[in-house]
C-alpha positions in Angstrom: -12.9 -1.1 -24.8 -14.4 -2.6 -21.6 -12.2 -1.7 -18.6 -12.1 -5.0 -16.7 -9.2 -5.6 -14.3 -9.6 -9.4 -13.9 -5.8 -10.1 -13.7 -5.1 -7.6 -10.8 -5.6 -7.4 -7.1 -9.1 -5.9 -7.7 -10.2 -9.3 -8.9 -13.1 -8.4 -11.2 -15.4 -5.9 -12.5 -16.8 -3.7 -9.7 -17.6 -0.8 -12.0 -17.8 -0.8 -15.8 -16.2 1.8 -17.9 -16.7 1.6 -21.7 -14.5 4.0 -23.6 -12.5 4.4 -26.8 -8.7 4.4 -26.4 -6.4 3.5 -23.5 -7.3 3.7 -19.8 -4.6 6.2 -19.2 -6.3 8.7 -21.4 -9.2 8.8 -18.9 -7.0 8.9 -15.8 -7.6 5.2 -15.1 -4.7 3.0 -14.2 -3.7 0.3 -16.7 -3.1 -2.2 -13.8 -5.3 -1.2 -10.8 -4.6 -2.3 -7.3 -6.8 -2.5 -4.2 -5.2 -0.3 -1.6 -5.4 -3.0 1.0 -2.6 -5.0 -0.8 -0.2 -2.6 0.9 -1.4 -3.0 4.4 1.0 -5.8 5.4 4.1 -3.8 4.5 2.7 -0.7 6.1 2.0 -2.4 9.4 5.4 -4.1 9.3 7.2 -0.8 8.8 5.2 0.7 11.6 6.1 -2.2 14.0 9.8 -2.0 13.1 9.8 1.8 13.7 8.0 1.4 17.1 10.4 -1.4 18.2 13.4 0.8 17.3 11.9 3.7 19.3 11.4 1.4 22.3 15.0 0.1 22.1 16.3 3.6 21.8 14.4 4.7 24.9 15.6 1.7 26.9 19.2 2.3 25.9 18.9 6.0 26.8 17.8 5.1 30.4 20.4 2.4 30.7 23.3 4.7 29.9 25.2 5.5 33.2 24.8 9.1 34.3 27.7 11.2 35.4 
């Protein structure tokens, strides 16, 4: 079997693995992904978290003191 992830985010053969059996038997993912496909959701989560911290800080200073 030639391990060629054409139909994935990897987009082609960057390294060739020829083996007998399934990719999972050799600790290779059946459907590989390039790690950068997760960047947008990671940055979005970080931006939402930062915005919530800023809002919390502003609200803490706007609270009337006794």
